[in-house]
C-alpha positions as CSV (number, residue, x, y, z in Angstrom):
1,X,59.2,25.2,22.6
2,X,56.2,24.4,20.4
3,X,54.0,21.5,20.9
4,X,53.3,19.2,17.9
5,X,49.9,19.4,16.4
6,X,47.4,16.9,17.7
7,X,46.3,14.4,15.0
8,X,42.6,14.7,14.2
9,X,40.7,11.5,13.5
10,X,38.6,11.5,10.3
11,X,36.1,9.3,12.1
12,X,34.0,11.6,14.4
13,X,31.6,8.9,15.7
14,X,31.8,5.5,17.2
15,X,30.7,3.7,14.0
16,X,32.8,3.3,10.9
17,X,31.8,5.9,8.2
18,X,31.4,3.1,5.7
19,X,28.9,1.4,8.1
20,X,27.1,4.7,8.4
21,X,26.8,5.1,4.7
22,X,25.6,1.5,4.3
23,X,23.0,2.0,7.1
24,X,21.8,5.3,5.4
25,X,21.5,3.5,2.0
26,X,19.6,0.6,3.5
27,X,17.1,2.9,5.3
28,X,16.8,5.9,3.0
29,X,16.9,4.2,-0.5
30,X,13.4,2.6,0.0
31,X,12.0,5.8,1.6
32,X,13.2,7.9,-1.3
33,X,12.0,5.4,-3.9
34,X,8.6,5.0,-2.3
35,X,8.2,8.8,-1.9
36,X,9.0,9.3,-5.6
37,X,6.4,6.6,-6.6
38,X,3.8,8.3,-4.4
39,X,4.6,11.7,-5.8
40,X,4.5,10.4,-9.4
41,X,1.1,8.8,-8.7
42,X,-0.2,12.2,-7.3
43,X,1.1,14.1,-10.3
44,X,-0.4,11.5,-12.7
45,X,-3.7,11.7,-10.8
46,X,-3.7,15.5,-11.0
47,X,-3.1,15.5,-14.8
48,X,-5.7,12.7,-15.3
49,X,-8.3,14.7,-13.4
50,X,-7.5,17.8,-15.4
51,X,-7.7,15.8,-18.7
52,X,-11.0,14.2,-17.7
53,X,-12.5,17.5,-16.7
54,X,-11.3,19.2,-19.9
55,X,-12.7,16.4,-22.1
56,X,-15.9,15.8,-20.1
57,X,-19.2,16.5,-21.6
58,X,-21.1,19.6,-20.4
59,X,-23.4,18.0,-17.9
60,X,-24.8,19.2,-14.7
61,X,-22.8,17.9,-11.7
62,X,-22.8,18.3,-8.0
63,X,-20.5,21.3,-8.3
64,X,-21.8,24.7,-9.5
65,X,-20.6,25.6,-12.9
66,X,-18.9,28.8,-11.8
67,X,-16.9,26.8,-9.1
68,X,-16.1,24.1,-11.6
69,X,-14.7,26.7,-14.1
70,X,-12.7,28.3,-11.3
71,X,-11.1,25.0,-10.0
72,X,-10.6,23.2,-13.3
73,X,-9.4,25.8,-15.7
74,X,-8.9,24.9,-19.3
75,X,-5.3,24.0,-19.6
76,X,-4.3,21.7,-22.4
77,X,-0.9,20.1,-23.1
78,X,0.9,22.5,-25.3
79,X,4.0,21.7,-27.3
80,X,6.3,24.6,-26.8
81,X,9.1,24.5,-29.3
82,X,12.6,25.4,-27.9
83,X,15.5,27.0,-29.5
84,X,19.1,25.6,-29.3
85,X,19.6,27.1,-25.9
86,X,16.5,25.5,-24.4
87,X,14.5,28.7,-24.2
88,X,11.0,28.9,-25.8
89,X,10.6,30.8,-29.0
90,X,9.3,34.3,-28.6
91,X,7.0,36.1,-31.0
92,X,9.9,37.7,-32.9
93,X,11.7,34.4,-33.8
94,X,10.2,31.8,-36.0
95,X,9.5,28.5,-34.4
96,X,9.6,25.3,-36.6
97,X,6.4,24.8,-38.5
98,X,5.1,21.7,-36.7
99,X,1.5,22.6,-36.5
100,X,0.1,19.1,-36.4
101,X,1.2,16.9,-33.5
102,X,-0.4,14.1,-31.6
103,X,-0.2,12.9,-28.1
104,X,1.7,9.8,-28.9
105,X,4.4,11.8,-30.6
106,X,5.1,13.8,-27.4
107,X,4.9,11.2,-24.8
108,X,8.6,11.3,-23.9
109,X,8.4,15.0,-23.2
110,X,5.2,14.6,-21.2
111,X,6.8,11.9,-19.1
112,X,9.8,14.1,-18.4
113,X,7.4,16.9,-17.4
114,X,5.5,14.7,-15.0
115,X,8.7,13.3,-13.6
116,X,10.0,16.8,-13.0
117,X,6.8,17.7,-11.2
118,X,7.1,14.5,-9.1
119,X,10.6,15.4,-8.1
120,X,9.4,18.9,-7.1
121,X,6.8,17.5,-4.6
122,X,8.9,14.6,-3.4
123,X,10.1,16.5,-0.3
124,X,6.5,17.3,0.7
125,X,5.5,13.7,0.2
126,X,8.4,12.6,2.5
127,X,7.2,15.0,5.2
128,X,3.7,13.5,5.0
129,X,5.2,10.0,5.0
130,X,7.1,10.8,8.2
131,X,4.0,12.3,9.8
132,X,2.0,9.2,8.8
133,X,4.6,6.9,10.3
134,X,4.6,9.0,13.5
135,X,0.8,8.7,13.7
136,X,0.8,5.0,13.0
137,X,3.5,4.5,15.7
138,X,1.5,6.5,18.2
139,X,-1.6,4.5,17.4
140,X,0.2,1.2,17.8
141,X,1.7,2.3,21.1
142,X,-1.8,3.3,22.3
143,X,-3.3,0.0,21.3
144,X,-0.4,-2.0,22.8
145,X,-0.6,-0.1,26.1
146,X,-4.4,-0.5,26.2
147,X,-4.1,-4.2,25.6
148,X,-1.4,-4.7,28.2
149,X,-3.4,-2.7,30.8
150,X,-6.5,-4.8,29.9
151,X,-4.5,-8.0,30.3
152,X,-3.1,-7.0,33.6
153,X,-6.5,-5.9,34.9
154,X,-8.0,-9.2,33.8
155,X,-5.2,-11.2,35.4
156,X,-5.4,-9.3,38.7
157,X,-9.2,-9.7,38.9
158,X,-8.9,-13.5,38.6
159,X,-6.3,-13.7,41.2
160,X,-7.9,-11.4,43.8
161,X,-8.9,-13.1,46.9
162,X,-11.4,-12.0,49.5
163,X,-10.0,-11.1,52.8
164,X,-11.8,-11.6,56.0
165,X,-11.3,-8.9,58.5
166,X,-10.7,-9.9,62.0
167,X,-13.1,-7.9,64.2
168,X,-12.0,-9.3,67.5
169,X,-10.7,-6.7,70.0
């Protein structure tokens, strides 16, 4: 005689899966959004620094010239024409003859490039956000425990009474 199969519940936890998804959305959506904004700001800062160093006048700075050239290499925005498959044209094929272009005409592509870079570093930013939150939590815990200990010590010092020892035999 065979035993009937035991029905398996789709719910593996105590909470409803819909409630779990809602809780995940409530917590993770702001975290993901803020991490993207921070990573976008980092990418924008990186490209702004590169542009400012590329267009800066040759003037002596705090950094030696050889170190400045090593860190801030000349790297300008280049428009790379793509074929119909999304691959850059190689030397054998003929790219479209668009030799004159301006920054304002390529802003959409530059924004896409910066957004792609921001999406690439978003995970690293989330790790640093988690470490920062952990450090802040630890610091708040230390401050709270110190203040509670100080309050208890202050209260006990005010309530202490002197005891007189009886020295009679």
